[in-house]
N, C-alpha and C positions, 0 to 999 in steps of 0.2 A: 310660106308666108304664115306668120302666127296670127291667129284670130284674136282680136281684142275683146275681152269679156267685161261687161259693165258690172260693177259691184252694187248690191242692193243698198238703198238708202238706209242710214242709221235712224232708228225710231226712238223717240223719247219713251221711257217706260210708261208714262201717263197715257201714251197713245194706245196702249193695249187695254185700257179700261173700257167697259161698256158705255156706249153713248158718247165717246170722245169725238169720233167723226172728224178728226183733223182740226178741232177748234184751237185757235191760238191761245197761249197763256195770257192772263190779264194780271200783271204785277200789282196794279193798283187795287184790284179786287182782293188779291191775296194779302196785301198789306193791310187793308181795312179789316179783313177777317182776323189777322193776327192781333191787331189792336183791340178788336171787340171781344176776343175770347181769352186774352192773356189773363193769368191769375195774379199778376203783379201790376202795380201802377206804372203807366208810361206817359210821359208828357214831353212836349217840345217847347222850348223858349227861344226867343230872339230879343235882344236888347232888354233882357231880364223881364220879359212879359210872356205869358202863356200864349202859344199860337195853336196848340192842339193837345188833347189828352184823351186817353181811352176811358171807357166807363168805370173800370176798376179804380183808376186814379181819382176820378171825381167822387166815387163812392167812399173811398178811404178818407177823404177830406171833408165829406159831407156837403159837397157842392153838386150842382148840375153841370154837366160837361160844358154846355154852351155858356153858362154864367162865368166860368173860369177864363174863357178865351178873352184876351186883352188885359186881364188883371196882372198886376205886378206880382212877381214871385214872392214878395214879402207877405202876402196874405196867408201863406201856409206855414209861417214861422211864428213862434210865441211872442217875439218882440223884434223891433228893428235892429237891436244890438245883436240878436241871434242871427238874423238875416245877414247883417254886414260881416259878422265873424265868419260865417260859412263862405261868404264871398271872398274874403281875404285868403282863405285856403283854396277855394275853387279856381279863381281867376288865373293864377300862375300855372296851375296844373292843366287846366283845359286849354289855356293859350299855348302851351307847349305841345298840345296834341296828345297828352297823356290822359289816362282814365282816373277819375276821382272815385274813391270808395271810402265812405265814412258812415259812422252811426251818429244820428242827430235827432234831437227832439223837435217835432213839428206840431202844427196846430190844425185842428179841425175848424170848420166854420162856426161851430157853437162855442169855440174857445177852449175846449178840452184838448189835451196834448197826448201824444204817444211817441214811442221811440221807433225809428225806422232806419233801415239801411238804405243809403242813397248811393247809387252808381250813376255817374254822368260822364258824357264824352261829347266833344264837339262833333257836329254833323259832318263837317269837312275839316280834315286835319290841316289842310293848307289854307282854308278860309274860315277861321273860327267865327267871323262875324255872321256867318250863315245860320248860326244858332246852335243849340245844345239839346241833346236828348237825355232825359232823366228817367231812371228806373228806380222805383221806390217799393220797398217791402216792409210791411209792419212786423217788427220783431219784438213787440212788447212782451208777448207770452214767452217767446224763446229767451229773452233777456231775464224775465222774472224767474223762469225755470233755472237758468244758469246761475242767477244770484242765489236761489234757494239751494242749489247743489253746492255752491261755494260756501254758503253759511253752514250747511250740514258737515262739510269737510272740515271747516274751521272748528266746529264743535267737537267733531270726532277726534281731531288732532289734540284738542284741549283735554279730552277724556283720556286719550292714550298717554299723553305726556304727564298727567297728574295721577293716574291710577296706581295704586299700591300693589296691584297684582299684574301678572303678565297677560297681555292680550295679543292674539295674532290671528291673521286671516289666512286660511289654507285653501288651496285649490289643487286638485289632483295630487294630494298628499305632498305638496310643496308649500313652503312658507312664502306667501305673497308679500306680507307686510306684518310687522310686529312693533310693539312699543319698546322703549328703552328698558323698562323694568324686566321684561322677558329676556332681553339680551343680557342684563346683569345676572339674572337667575341662572342662566346657562353658561355664563362666562365668555360671551362674545362681544366684540367691539361694535360700535354704532353702525348699523346697516349691514353687518356681516352675515346675519341670518337670512336676509331676503334672498329668495330663489333657492335656498337649500331644501333638500328633502326632509320631511319631518322625522325620518328614521334617525337623524343625528341626535334626537332628544331622548331616545328610548335606551334603556339599560341593556336589553337583549333583543335579538331578532324575534324571539317568541312573544315578547311584550308587544312589539311592533305589529306582528301578525294578528295578535288577539284584539287589537283596537280596530281592525277592519270592520267588525260588526257594528261599530259606532256609526259608520257612514250609512249603513242600512237603516238604523234607527232614526237618524237625522233626516233621511229621505222621506220618512213617514211623518215628519213634523215633530218628532220627539227630541228632547234634550238628552245627551249622553253624558254620564259622569263616571269617573273612575279615580281610584287612588292607587298609585304604584310608584316604584322608584324610577327616577329620571336620571339622565346622564349629562354632566356638564362637558364643556369642551375639553377640559383636562382629564376627563375620564372618571372623575369622582362622582359619586351617586348622592342623590338626595330624594326625599319623599315629596311628591307633588299630588295635588288634587286638581284634576282637569275636567272642565265642563265644556261641551261643544254643542253647537246648534247650527243647522243649515241657514245660510243667508236667505235662501228662498227654497223651501221644500219642493215647490212645483218645478224648480229648475236646479237640480243638484250640481250642474256644471258651474254654477255661480260660486260654489265653494261653501266654506263654513267658517264660523268665528269661534275661537277657543279662549277660555279664561284659565290661566295657570296660576296656582298658588303654592308657594313653598311651605309645606307643613312639617318640615323636619323637626322643628322644636316642639310643635304640637304632638307629633307622633312620639317623640322621645318622652314628653310629659305623660302621654297616655300609657306608654309602656311602663314608666316609673310608677304610675298610679296602679296599674294592674299588678305590678310586682308587690307594691305595698299592701294591696288588698289581699293578694294571695298569702303574703306573710301573716297578715292579721288573721285571716281565716285559719291558717295553720296553728297560730297561737291559741285563738279562742276555742278551736275544736279539740285541742289537746290538753288544756288545763283541767284540773280536777274540781273547779268551781263553776257554777253557772254564771253566764254573762248575758246580759240583755241590753239592747240599745232602745231607749224609749223616747217617743216624742208625743206630746199632748196626751200623755197617759195611755199610749198604745204601743205595743211591742212592734218595733220596726225590724229587728233582727235579733237572733239569739243563737247561742251555741247548743250543741246536742246535750251537753251536761245539764243545762237548765231544763230542757224538755224532759230529761230523765228524772230530775229532782221532783218535778211537778206531775209526772206521769202522762205526758203528752207525746203524740207521735211527731215525727220530723215535720217541721214547717207548720204544724198545727197552731202554734201560738202567734204566727205572723199576722199582724193587724188586730190582734185581740186586745181588749181593754185590760189594764192591770187590775181591775176590780175582781177578776176571777181568782186572784191569789188571796183574797181576804174573805173572812167568814161573815163580817157584818159591814153595813154601810158606815157605821161609826168608825170602825177601824180604818176603812178606806178613806174617810174624810180627814182623818188625822194626818194623812200624807201631805196636806196642804202646807203644813209647817216645814215639811222636808224641803219643798221647793224654795222657800225663803232662804234657807241656808245655801242651797245650790246656786241660787241667783247671786248670792254675795261672793261666790267663788270658792266656797268651802266644800269640804267633803262630809257627807252625812253618813253616820254609822249607827246602826241600832240592831237590836235583836227583836224578832217578831214571830208570833205564832201564825203560820200561813197554811193555806188550804191546797191540797192536791186535787187533781181532777176527779178522783174517786170519792172525794169528800173527807178523806182523812187529813189530819193536821200534823205539822212538824215544826220544831223550832229552827229558825233560820237566822243567821247573822248576815245583815245586808250592809253593803257599802256603796254609796253612789256619788257621782261627780258630774257636773255639767260639762258638756263638750265645748 
């Protein structure tokens, strides 16, 4: 014969707490504790009048809890029209046993208004006439923040859309977002560069690796700038100037913003200028006559032959007044008539007894023209 064994009674987890001693639960006490300590407003209505509210709800609307009891729900709305408008939305929803969830402007006792999120539901789904529970959260600050973020995004989009240079946001060396100008510079269709690694924009792997140091600089709060050749989608190269800065140096994971400028024409112009200057230097330094460029009667630049004619060392004449070439102030002053001819676009030619560095003189034929 099998012996029947009794199973131990199942204990509530609360029964293991010190001081429990088998006390029965008090749902009403727990319910009051929830209402008293909730960080959101909670209110009950029946026939559109308040029957109960927690301290947070009363505080939000500037009332004492006991003063709200029996009041029409209309007292917490800016106007009767607002109250009725919400009613037209709420009645069919609550009557069908569904939950209402809206953002609505409400009014404090002093007449000031604020934006809140209202969640409401019938106390009994089968008996809506038993009343409604309302949960209210002040979302004014959150809404203001969201509106500010939306405004900043609109302004950012306007900047990106109208900028004449390429702009892109990079995270973990991938293009998160860029403007249309950057896509045009690199030969990509609208939206095609998003998500692509930044490596697609570099002419060589060596260039790509070299820019790694930029992220170290940006993490220290510094801006990084470089000029190098970049690669378009079709493989052709162009010169670009890129400047990058971390979005938040304290948090490098948030990425960086880069400004890209196509400077191919500028680079070509600079190279052409350098070529012309080199050719000019080759000419001036190999002719058998002295040549000087003068501004405000001071030597800006001259060739070696001029320095030899007057007995000066290389570059010794740079910045010197042309007065040193004349023996007397009177002779120097006569030069004023020279500039009248030059200003008229003519060429001034004359022969003059001039002075060398050692004090000796020589006859010199001078020819001058305004640049």
